[in-house]
C-alpha positions as CSV (number, residue, x, y, z in Angstrom):
1,M,0.0,-0.1,0.2
2,M,2.8,2.4,1.1
3,R,4.8,1.5,-2.2
4,A,2.0,2.1,-4.4
5,L,1.3,5.5,-2.8
6,G,4.9,6.1,-3.0
7,R,4.4,6.0,-7.0
8,L,1.7,8.7,-6.9
9,S,2.4,12.3,-7.2
10,I,2.7,14.5,-4.4
11,R,-0.6,16.2,-5.4
12,A,-2.4,13.2,-5.5
13,R,-1.2,12.1,-2.4
14,I,-2.2,14.9,-0.4
15,T,-5.7,14.7,-1.7
16,I,-5.7,11.3,-0.7
17,G,-4.6,12.2,2.6
18,T,-6.7,14.9,3.0
19,L,-10.0,12.7,1.7
20,L,-9.2,10.2,4.4
21,I,-8.9,12.9,6.9
22,A,-12.2,14.1,6.1
23,A,-13.7,10.7,5.6
24,L,-13.1,9.9,9.1
25,F,-13.8,13.3,10.6
26,F,-17.2,13.3,9.0
27,T,-18.0,9.4,9.9
28,G,-18.0,10.6,13.3
29,V,-19.6,13.5,13.0
30,A,-22.6,11.3,11.3
31,I,-22.2,8.7,14.5
32,V,-22.5,11.6,17.0
33,V,-25.5,12.9,15.3
34,R,-27.3,9.6,15.0
35,Q,-26.8,8.9,18.7
36,Q,-27.6,12.2,19.7
37,V,-31.1,11.9,17.5
38,D,-31.8,8.7,18.7
39,T,-31.1,9.6,22.4
40,I,-33.5,12.4,21.9
41,L,-36.2,10.2,20.5
42,Q,-36.1,7.8,23.4
43,N,-36.2,10.7,25.8
44,A,-39.2,12.3,24.2
45,T,-41.0,8.9,24.0
46,Y,-40.2,8.1,27.5
47,D,-41.8,11.5,28.5
48,V,-44.7,10.5,26.8
49,L,-45.2,7.3,28.4
50,T,-44.5,9.0,31.6
51,S,-47.2,11.6,30.8
52,D,-50.2,9.2,29.4
53,A,-49.7,7.5,33.2
54,T,-49.9,10.5,34.9
55,P,-53.6,10.6,35.0
56,F,-53.8,7.0,36.3
57,E,-51.1,7.9,39.0
58,T,-53.6,10.4,40.3
59,A,-56.6,9.0,39.9
60,I,-55.3,5.9,41.9
61,Q,-53.8,8.1,44.7
62,Q,-57.3,10.4,45.0
63,E,-59.8,7.5,44.6
64,P,-58.2,4.1,44.6
65,D,-61.7,2.3,44.9
66,D,-63.5,4.1,42.1
67,P,-63.1,2.2,38.4
68,V,-60.3,2.9,36.4
69,D,-61.0,5.2,33.5
70,N,-60.3,3.7,29.9
71,P,-57.3,4.8,28.1
72,G,-57.3,7.6,25.5
73,E,-57.3,6.7,21.8
74,G,-53.6,5.8,20.7
75,Q,-52.3,5.0,24.2
76,L,-50.9,1.8,25.1
77,I,-51.7,1.1,29.0
78,A,-52.1,-1.5,31.1
79,V,-53.4,-1.1,34.9
80,I,-52.8,-3.7,37.4
81,D,-54.3,-3.5,40.9
82,P,-52.4,-5.1,43.9
83,T,-54.2,-8.2,43.5
84,G,-52.7,-8.7,40.0
85,A,-55.8,-8.4,38.1
86,T,-55.8,-5.7,35.2
87,R,-58.2,-3.2,35.9
88,T,-58.1,-2.0,32.0
89,S,-55.6,-2.5,29.2
90,T,-55.1,-1.1,25.7
91,L,-51.8,-3.2,25.0
92,P,-51.7,-5.6,22.0
93,A,-52.3,-8.9,22.1
94,P,-48.8,-9.9,21.6
95,L,-47.6,-7.3,23.9
96,I,-50.1,-8.5,26.8
97,A,-48.6,-12.1,26.2
98,Q,-44.9,-11.0,26.8
99,L,-46.0,-9.0,30.0
100,D,-43.9,-11.7,32.0
101,S,-40.5,-10.6,30.5
102,I,-41.1,-6.9,31.7
103,D,-39.6,-6.3,35.1
104,R,-42.0,-4.3,37.0
105,D,-39.6,-3.3,39.8
106,R,-37.2,-1.7,37.4
107,T,-37.8,2.3,36.7
108,G,-36.9,3.5,33.6
109,P,-37.1,2.9,29.6
110,Q,-37.1,-0.8,28.8
111,H,-37.1,-2.2,25.2
112,L,-38.9,-5.1,24.0
113,A,-39.1,-6.9,20.7
114,I,-42.1,-8.6,19.7
115,D,-41.9,-10.5,16.2
116,S,-40.9,-7.3,13.9
117,T,-42.2,-4.4,16.3
118,A,-39.9,-3.1,18.9
119,Y,-41.8,-1.3,22.0
120,L,-40.6,1.3,24.7
121,V,-42.1,0.4,27.7
122,A,-42.4,2.4,31.0
123,V,-43.6,0.9,34.5
124,E,-45.0,3.3,37.1
125,K,-45.6,1.8,40.9
126,V,-48.2,3.8,42.5
127,A,-48.8,3.4,46.4
128,S,-52.3,3.3,47.7
129,P,-54.5,2.4,50.9
130,T,-55.0,-1.1,49.3
131,G,-51.6,-1.7,48.3
132,N,-49.3,-0.9,45.2
133,W,-50.7,-0.7,41.8
134,T,-48.5,-1.0,38.8
135,I,-49.2,1.2,35.7
136,I,-47.5,-0.3,32.3
137,S,-47.2,2.3,29.2
138,A,-46.0,1.4,26.0
139,R,-44.9,2.9,22.6
140,N,-44.3,1.4,19.4
141,E,-40.7,2.2,18.4
142,N,-41.1,1.4,14.6
143,A,-41.8,5.0,13.4
144,S,-38.6,6.3,15.5
145,H,-36.7,3.6,13.9
146,R,-37.6,4.6,10.4
147,V,-37.0,8.2,11.6
148,L,-33.4,7.0,12.5
149,T,-32.9,5.0,9.0
150,D,-34.0,7.9,7.1
151,L,-31.5,10.1,8.9
152,T,-28.4,7.6,8.7
153,A,-29.2,7.5,4.6
154,G,-29.2,11.1,4.6
155,L,-26.2,11.6,6.7
156,V,-24.4,9.0,4.4
157,I,-25.7,10.8,1.3
158,G,-25.0,14.2,2.6
159,L,-21.6,13.4,3.9
160,G,-20.5,11.2,1.1
161,A,-21.2,14.2,-1.3
162,L,-19.5,16.7,1.0
163,T,-16.4,14.5,1.0
164,F,-16.3,14.6,-2.6
165,L,-16.7,18.1,-2.5
166,F,-13.8,18.6,-0.1
167,G,-11.6,16.0,-2.1
168,I,-12.3,18.4,-5.4
169,V,-11.5,21.5,-3.5
170,S,-8.6,19.7,-2.0
171,W,-7.3,18.7,-5.3
172,A,-7.7,22.6,-6.7
173,L,-5.9,23.8,-3.6
174,T,-3.1,21.4,-4.1
175,G,-2.6,22.1,-7.6
176,A,-2.4,25.5,-6.9
177,A,-0.1,25.3,-4.3
178,L,2.3,23.1,-6.6
179,R,1.8,25.1,-9.5
180,P,5.1,27.3,-8.8
181,V,6.7,24.2,-8.1
182,T,5.7,22.9,-11.5
183,H,6.7,26.5,-13.1
184,L,10.5,25.8,-11.5
185,R,10.6,22.4,-12.9
186,R,10.0,23.7,-16.4
187,S,12.1,26.3,-15.6
188,A,15.1,23.7,-15.2
189,D,14.3,21.7,-17.8
190,T,14.7,24.6,-20.2
191,I,17.8,25.9,-18.3
192,V,19.3,22.2,-19.0
193,A,18.1,21.9,-22.3
194,T,19.0,25.2,-23.6
195,D,22.5,25.6,-21.3
196,S,21.1,28.8,-20.6
197,D,23.0,31.2,-18.0
198,T,19.4,32.2,-16.5
199,L,18.5,31.4,-13.1
200,L,15.2,29.8,-11.8
201,P,12.3,32.5,-11.7
202,V,11.7,33.6,-7.6
203,G,7.8,34.3,-7.0
204,P,6.9,37.4,-5.2
205,A,5.3,35.5,-2.5
206,D,7.5,35.3,0.5
207,D,7.1,31.6,0.9
208,E,8.8,28.3,1.3
209,I,8.7,28.1,-2.5
210,A,10.3,31.5,-3.1
211,E,13.2,30.1,-0.5
212,L,13.6,27.2,-2.5
213,A,14.2,29.0,-5.8
214,A,16.5,31.1,-4.1
215,T,18.5,28.5,-2.5
216,L,18.7,26.7,-5.9
217,N,19.7,29.7,-7.5
218,A,22.5,29.8,-4.9
219,L,23.3,26.5,-5.9
220,I,23.2,26.7,-9.4
221,T,25.3,30.2,-9.0
222,K,27.7,27.8,-7.2
223,L,28.3,25.1,-9.3
224,R,28.4,27.2,-12.6
225,A,31.2,28.6,-10.8
226,S,33.0,25.5,-10.1
227,A,32.2,24.2,-13.7
228,A,33.8,27.7,-15.0
229,R,36.7,27.1,-12.8
230,E,37.3,23.6,-13.4
231,R,37.1,24.4,-17.1
232,Q,39.8,27.1,-16.9
233,M,41.7,24.9,-15.1
234,V,42.2,22.4,-17.5
235,S,42.6,25.0,-20.1
236,D,45.5,26.5,-18.3
237,A,46.8,23.2,-16.9
238,S,46.9,22.4,-20.6
239,H,48.7,25.4,-21.6
240,E,51.2,25.1,-18.8
241,L,52.0,21.8,-19.5
242,R,52.4,22.0,-23.5
243,T,55.4,24.4,-23.1
244,P,57.8,22.1,-21.0
245,L,56.5,19.1,-22.8
246,A,57.5,20.4,-25.9
247,V,60.6,21.4,-24.9
248,L,61.3,18.3,-23.6
249,Q,60.0,16.3,-26.6
250,A,62.3,18.8,-28.7
251,Q,65.5,18.2,-26.8
252,L,64.8,14.4,-26.8
253,E,64.6,14.5,-30.4
254,L,67.9,16.6,-30.6
255,L,69.7,13.9,-28.3
256,R,68.9,11.6,-30.8
257,T,69.5,13.2,-34.3
258,G,71.6,16.3,-33.2
259,D,75.1,17.4,-32.3
260,R,76.4,14.6,-29.8
261,T,79.1,17.5,-27.9
262,R,75.7,19.1,-26.6
263,L,74.6,16.2,-24.8
264,D,75.3,17.5,-21.2
265,T,73.7,20.7,-22.0
266,D,70.6,19.2,-23.9
267,L,70.3,16.4,-20.5
268,L,70.3,19.6,-18.2
269,A,67.7,21.5,-20.4
270,A,65.6,18.3,-20.3
271,E,66.3,17.9,-16.5
272,H,65.0,21.6,-15.9
273,A,61.7,21.0,-18.4
274,T,60.8,17.6,-16.1
275,V,61.3,19.7,-12.7
276,R,59.0,22.2,-13.9
277,L,56.6,19.3,-14.7
278,N,56.9,17.6,-11.6
279,Q,56.5,20.9,-9.9
280,L,53.3,21.7,-11.7
281,V,51.9,18.5,-10.9
282,D,52.3,18.7,-7.5
283,S,51.1,22.1,-7.6
284,L,47.8,21.0,-9.3
285,L,47.7,17.8,-6.9
286,E,47.7,20.1,-3.8
287,L,45.2,22.7,-5.1
288,S,42.8,19.4,-5.7
289,R,43.3,18.2,-1.9
290,L,42.5,21.6,-0.7
291,D,39.4,21.8,-3.0
292,S,38.2,18.4,-1.8
293,G,36.9,19.7,1.4
294,R,38.2,17.0,3.6
295,T,38.7,17.9,7.2
296,P,42.2,19.8,7.7
297,T,44.8,18.3,10.1
298,S,45.5,20.4,13.0
299,A,48.9,21.2,14.5
300,A,50.2,22.7,17.5
301,V,51.4,26.3,17.2
302,G,54.7,25.5,18.3
303,E,54.9,22.8,15.5
304,L,54.1,25.7,12.9
305,V,57.0,28.0,14.8
306,E,59.1,25.3,14.2
307,E,58.2,24.6,10.4
308,A,58.4,28.4,9.8
309,G,62.3,27.7,10.7
310,E,63.1,24.8,8.5
311,A,61.0,26.9,5.4
312,L,63.8,29.6,6.3
313,D,66.6,27.4,5.8
314,R,65.4,26.2,2.7
315,A,64.7,29.8,1.4
316,R,68.2,30.7,2.7
317,L,69.8,27.6,1.2
318,A,67.8,28.4,-2.5
319,A,69.4,31.8,-1.9
320,A,72.7,30.8,-1.8
321,G,75.5,33.2,-3.5
322,D,72.8,35.9,-3.8
323,Q,73.1,39.3,-2.0
324,V,69.6,38.0,-0.3
325,V,68.7,38.6,3.4
326,I,66.2,36.3,5.2
327,D,65.1,37.0,8.4
328,L,62.6,35.8,11.0
329,D,60.8,37.9,13.8
330,L,59.1,36.5,16.6
331,P,57.1,38.2,19.2
332,A,58.6,38.6,22.5
333,T,55.3,37.7,23.9
334,A,54.3,33.9,24.6
335,L,52.6,32.2,22.0
336,P,49.2,30.3,22.8
337,R,49.7,26.7,23.2
338,G,46.1,26.5,20.7
339,R,45.9,24.4,17.4
340,V,45.6,25.6,13.9
341,A,43.7,23.8,11.3
342,M,46.8,23.1,9.2
343,A,49.1,20.3,8.9
344,P,53.0,21.5,9.4
345,L,54.0,20.3,5.9
346,L,51.2,21.9,4.4
347,Y,52.2,25.1,6.3
348,G,55.7,24.9,5.3
349,R,54.6,24.7,1.9
350,V,52.8,27.8,2.0
351,L,55.8,29.4,3.4
352,D,58.1,27.8,0.7
353,N,55.8,29.3,-1.8
354,L,55.8,32.6,-0.5
355,L,59.4,32.6,0.2
356,T,59.9,31.5,-3.6
357,N,57.3,34.4,-5.1
358,S,59.9,36.9,-2.8
359,L,63.1,35.2,-3.9
360,N,61.9,35.7,-7.7
361,A,60.8,39.0,-7.3
362,L,64.3,40.0,-5.7
363,D,66.0,38.7,-8.7
364,G,69.2,37.9,-6.4
365,E,69.5,41.1,-4.2
366,G,67.3,42.6,-1.7
367,R,65.7,41.3,1.8
368,I,62.9,39.3,2.8
369,A,61.4,39.5,6.5
370,V,59.1,37.1,7.7
371,T,56.9,37.8,10.9
372,L,55.0,35.2,13.1
373,S,52.5,36.9,15.3
374,V,49.0,36.7,17.4
375,E,46.4,38.9,16.6
376,A,43.0,38.6,17.9
377,H,43.3,34.8,18.7
378,H,44.8,33.9,14.8
379,L,48.4,33.2,14.0
380,V,49.5,36.0,11.3
381,T,52.2,35.0,9.2
382,T,53.8,38.4,7.2
383,V,56.2,38.2,4.6
384,I,57.5,41.2,3.2
385,D,60.5,41.8,0.4
386,T,61.9,44.7,-1.0
387,G,61.0,43.7,-4.7
388,P,59.4,45.7,-7.5
389,G,55.9,44.8,-6.0
390,L,52.6,44.5,-8.3
391,S,50.8,46.5,-10.3
392,P,47.5,47.6,-9.2
393,E,45.3,46.2,-11.6
394,F,46.9,42.9,-11.1
395,L,46.6,42.8,-7.2
396,P,42.9,41.5,-7.2
397,Q,43.8,39.0,-9.4
398,A,47.0,37.8,-7.7
399,F,45.8,34.7,-5.9
400,D,43.9,33.0,-8.9
401,R,45.1,29.8,-10.3
402,F,47.8,30.1,-13.5
403,S,47.9,34.3,-12.8
404,Q,50.7,35.7,-13.9
405,E,51.2,39.6,-14.5
406,D,52.2,40.4,-17.8
407,H,55.1,42.7,-16.9
408,S,56.4,39.7,-14.1
409,R,58.5,40.9,-11.0
410,T,60.8,38.4,-12.1
411,T,62.8,37.3,-15.3
412,R,62.2,33.5,-13.6
413,Q,59.0,31.6,-14.9
414,G,56.8,30.2,-12.6
415,S,53.5,28.2,-13.0
416,G,51.4,30.8,-11.4
417,L,49.8,28.3,-8.8
418,G,51.9,29.3,-5.8
419,L,49.9,32.0,-4.5
420,A,46.6,30.2,-5.2
421,I,47.8,27.4,-3.1
422,V,48.4,29.9,-0.4
423,A,45.1,31.5,-0.4
424,A,43.2,27.7,-0.8
425,A,45.3,26.4,2.1
426,A,44.0,29.5,4.4
427,A,40.8,29.2,3.3
428,A,40.6,25.4,4.1
429,A,42.0,26.4,7.8
430,G,39.4,28.9,8.2
431,G,41.9,31.9,7.5
432,T,42.6,34.5,5.0
433,A,45.3,35.9,2.7
434,R,45.8,39.0,1.6
435,L,48.3,41.0,-0.6
436,V,49.2,44.6,-0.7
437,N,52.2,47.0,-2.3
438,A,54.6,48.5,0.2
439,A,55.5,51.8,0.4
440,P,58.0,53.0,-1.0
441,R,58.6,49.4,-3.0
442,G,58.1,45.8,-2.2
443,L,55.1,43.6,-1.7
444,V,53.5,42.4,1.8
445,I,51.6,39.0,2.0
446,T,49.7,38.4,5.2
447,V,48.2,34.9,6.1
448,A,45.9,34.8,9.1
449,L,45.0,31.4,10.7
450,P,42.3,31.2,13.3
451,V,44.0,29.6,16.7
452,V,41.4,26.8,18.5
453,D,41.4,27.1,22.2
454,P,43.2,30.5,22.9
455,D,42.6,30.5,26.1
456,A,45.2,27.6,27.3
457,T,48.3,27.9,29.1
458,P,50.9,29.8,27.1
459,T,54.0,28.3,26.3
460,R,57.1,29.8,24.4
461,G,57.5,29.3,20.8
462,R,60.7,30.5,20.1
463,L,63.3,28.8,17.5
464,P,66.4,27.7,18.4
465,P,69.6,29.4,17.1
466,R,70.4,28.9,13.8
C-alpha cells in the first residue's frame, strides 16, 4: 500500500490523505449526530409514556376504589391492581402475552421486541391504601426507527457528497499550491536543455517556494562557478603543460639526431623541463586536495613555528650565492598553546611558496622579512620583500590560479599556482590571505590562521639558534 502511494504524485498523495482525514471526521460526526438523535427520540418517547401514566397515578392516589378510566385513543396502557388483576388495558395481544418478561420493579425505559415490532415500555409503581398498583405504558418504536434509518441514509449521502466536494477542493488547492513548483521544474528543464545562463524564477510571495528557488539559484550559481573554474583550470593546465612537454620532446629529438657534443647541455635542459613538470603536477595535486573539502589536519602553534624555521632554512639555501637577506621575527610575548587547522607540512608549503615568490621578485638582491605574531586569536604570518611589487590592476587577481602579471616581477618563469595554493590553504583552515604593495616598494603578504582554544596556558614558541 505504502509502495503504491509512493509512486503517486505529491498532489495525489495530499488529496488522498485529506480525503481520508475528511472521511474519518465526517464519519465521526455522522455517528455522533445519529446517537444524539436516537437519544432525543428515546427521551421524548419516555416522557410521553410517563405523561400517559400520570392521570392514572393521580386517580389511583385520590380515589383508589373508583373504577379505572379507559385510556385515550392511541395510548397503550395497562393498569394492574395490587391483587394482580388487570383493571384496564389497551396493550396489543402480543405485548400482553409478553408482560411476564417486563421487569416491573425497574424504573426507566425498557425495550421489548415482539416479532417485527419494537416497543418502548415504562413501568410506574403507585402506592395506595389498598396496596401498590402497577401502570405499564408502551409505545411502538418502529416510527422512531424509520426516522433514524432515514436520518442515517441522509447523513451518508450528504456527508459522502461533502467528502467528494472536499476532495475536489483539495485537489484544486493542492494544484494551485504546487503550480510554482511545476513552473520551477519546467524552468530547470529549459535551462538544462538550452544550457542557458539564466536562473530559476523567484516568485513575489515570501514563502517556502520562493526560499527553495533562491536556494536552488545559489546552488546553480555555485555549480556554474565551480564548473567554470574547472574548465579554466583544465585549459590553463593544458597550456602550462604544453610548453615544458614541447621543450622536452624537442630536446629528446635533438639528443637522438643532433650534435652529440651538446649532450650535457641538452640533458640539463631536459632535466629542468622535467622538474618544472613535476612542480606543476605537485601544485595541481595540492590544489585538488585543498578543494576536496576534507577535514584539515590540525597542528600546535609550536609545530608551525618550528616549520617556519625550517622553511627559512630552505629559502636561505635556495638563495645561497645571492645578495639576499632573509630574517625571521618572532613576538617577544608567549605564543598560545592552541591548535591551527593546518598540517605542518602544508604550512611549510605555504611559506615555501611565499618565500619563493619573494626570491623570484628580488632577482638575486634584496631583503625578505618574515614575521610571526598572534592577533585576535589568529596566528598571523607576514612576508615582506623589497622587490618591485605588483601593479594595482593585477593585485585583485594575484591569488587566481595560473594568474601571472604580463610584466612580471621576475625574469624567472613560474606556473602561477604558488599564491593560489596559499589562498586555498588559508581558506581551508578557516583563515585569510591578503596581499598589498609596500611603500615605497616591495610586497606584503599576510596569512591569518585562527587558533583554536586561545585561552589555554601559553608556552614559549622560540626557535633554536640558527
